[in-house]
N, C-alpha and C positions, 0 to 999 in steps of 0.2 A: 278195416272195421275197428280194430282196437285203437288205432291212431285217431280216428274220428271221435270215438268216445272220450279219449283222454283230452283231445283238443276242445271238444264241447264242454267238458267239465272245467277245463282251464279257463275258457272264456266266461263261463258262468261264475267261476271263482273270482275272476278279476272284476266282473260287473258288480258282484255282491260286496267285494272289498271296497268299491268306490262309494259305498254308503257310509254315513256316520255310524259309529259303534259305541255301545255302552255295555259294561260288563262287570263281573266280580271275579275274584280269585281267592283261593286259600291254599296254604301249604306250609311246609317247614321253613324257618329262617335259621341259618346256621352261621355263627360267628367264625371268623377265620383268623389265622396268624396269632398275634398276641392275645386276642380276646377269647380264643377257643378254650383256653385253660381257666378263664375267669367267668365266662358267661355261658349259660346253658342254651342249647338249641330250643326253639319253641315254635308253636304254630302261629301263623299270622294270616292276615287277609287284607283285602282292599277292594277298591272300586276304581273304575276308570271310564273316561269318555274320550272319544277320538273323532276328529274331523278330517275331511279331505283337504288336500292342497291342490293347486293347479297342476302339479307334477303327478303323473299317472300312478306311480308306484309308491308315493309318499303320503303319510298321514302325520298329523300332529296330535298330541294327546296330553291329558292331565290325569294324574293318578294320586290317590291318597290311600294310605294303609295303616295297619296297626299291628304291633308285635309286643308281647310282654315276655321278657326273659328273666329267669331266676339267675342269681349271681352269687359267687362265692365271696365277693368283696362287700356287697351291699345286699339288701333284701330283694331288690329287683330293679330292672331297667325296662321302661316302656318306651317304644319308639313310635312316632307318628310322622312318617315321611309324606311330604307333599311336593310333587315335582312335575315338570313338563317334560315331554319327550318327543322325539321325531322317530317315526317308524318307516322302515323300507321293506316292501314286499319283494322277495326274491322272484324275479320274472322267469320262472321255469314252468314248463307244462307238466304239472303233477297235481293230482287231486287234493293234496295237502298244501297249506300255506306255510311258508317259512318267512318270518319277519325278524329283522334285526332292529334294535332300538338303542338310542342314546338319549340321556336326559340329565337334567340338573334341577336343583331346587333346594329345599331345606328339610330338616327333620327336627321335630320337637322331641327332646330327650327328657324323660322324667326319671329321677333317681329316688328310690325309697330306701330306707326310712327317713333320709335327710330332707325329703320333700324339696329337693333341688330340681330345677328345670332350666333348660337352656335350648337355644335354637341354633343349630349348626348347619353349615353348607353340606349338600349331598350331591354326589355324582353317581350315575348309574349307566350300565351297559347290559343289554340282554338279548335273548333269543326267544321267540315264541314259535311253536309248531301247533297248527290247528287244522281241523277239518270241518267241512260243512255238515250240518245235520238238518238239512232243509234250507230254504232260502233266507231265513231270518236268524238261525241259531248256529253258532260255532262252538265246538269243544276243543280244548287244547291243553298244552303244557307250556309253562313259562320257566325260564331260567334267568335270574337277574343277579348281577354282581353290583353291590352298592358300597360306596366309600363315603363314610361320614368324616368330614374334614374337621378334626379337633386339634391339630397341632398348633393352630393359631392361638389357642387358649394358653395363658401363662401356666406353666407347670405340667401341661399335657405331654406325655411321652410318645404317644402314637395315635394314629387315626383308628376309626372303627371300620372294620371290613366285614361285610355280610354277604352270604350267598343264599338267595331265596329261590325255592322252586315251588311250583304250585299247579293245581288244576284250575283251568280258566273256563268260564262260561260267558260268552258275549253274544250280543244281539246286533244284527244289522238293521238299523232303523230306516 
């Protein structure tokens, strides 16, 4: 009896996962390594859209976000990451979704008060845990590790590393 309920929930979860998804997220962005002493943690947020692939447990997605951090070296740093990613749904029979993701793109970095801006390469890896709240809505948590590649810039000493967590609301379209 319990196995049938878990199996039915798993089948419905997989069927709903096979729909395109759109959603939003918000949560803290925390600088890591060399940046943690110079840049303050801050709330960030973003939006995403995901499409199916011919492979059952894979999706492709596009995400955009925004984070504004106070800094000890400058008045502030704003980040606008834009990237694509590939998501993999862990094929286990459980009422919650576990998705791994890898992505790449770019991030627009705004530095105040110098009014400098630059566009840097971005790489990310992440995990999302979500559960269905009806056939169209999912709630979840996300954990993203982002690397802003800046060592290619003359005079740069290190890359930017950030760990973002957040609450996620997404819709199965």
